[in-house]
Residue, then its C-alpha position, 0 to 999 in steps of 0.5 A: m834742621a828747622t821746620l817751616n810751615v807753609s800754606l798753599p792753595d789746593q791747586l799748588r798743593e796738588w802740583v807739589g803732590t804730583q811732583v812727588q808722585s812722579g818719583r823725582y822727589s821723595s817728599a814735598s819738603d824735598y821738592l820745595r828745597d830743590l825749588i829754593r836751591n834752584d832759585l838761589r843758583s838763578q839769582s847768583s848767576d844773574t847777579q854775577w852776570l850783572g856784576n861782570h857787565l857793570e865792572e867791564r863798563m866801569q873800567t871804560p875810560d870816560e872819554d870813550f862814552v858818547v853823550s846822546r839824547a834819548s831822541d837820537v837813540k830812538a831814531r837810531m834804533r828805528k832805523q835799525l828796525e826798519k833795515r830788519a823788516 
């Protein structure tokens, strides 16, 4: 296992210490590893969602798309918002 030295401002170091003292983590390293794992999972699921969303759109036939001007889209959205109010 490799070692990584990290400098933290006092406030963040105190926060890490609080997390360890809570008993949820055995050490500051354990807490930081958990943060990194959660970040990796979050980014993976975000990337997966975007990939699925884009893949679905890429499979849509070109003739199904409608050319719209930005002003038309804005006007349509304003009407929808007015109906909700």
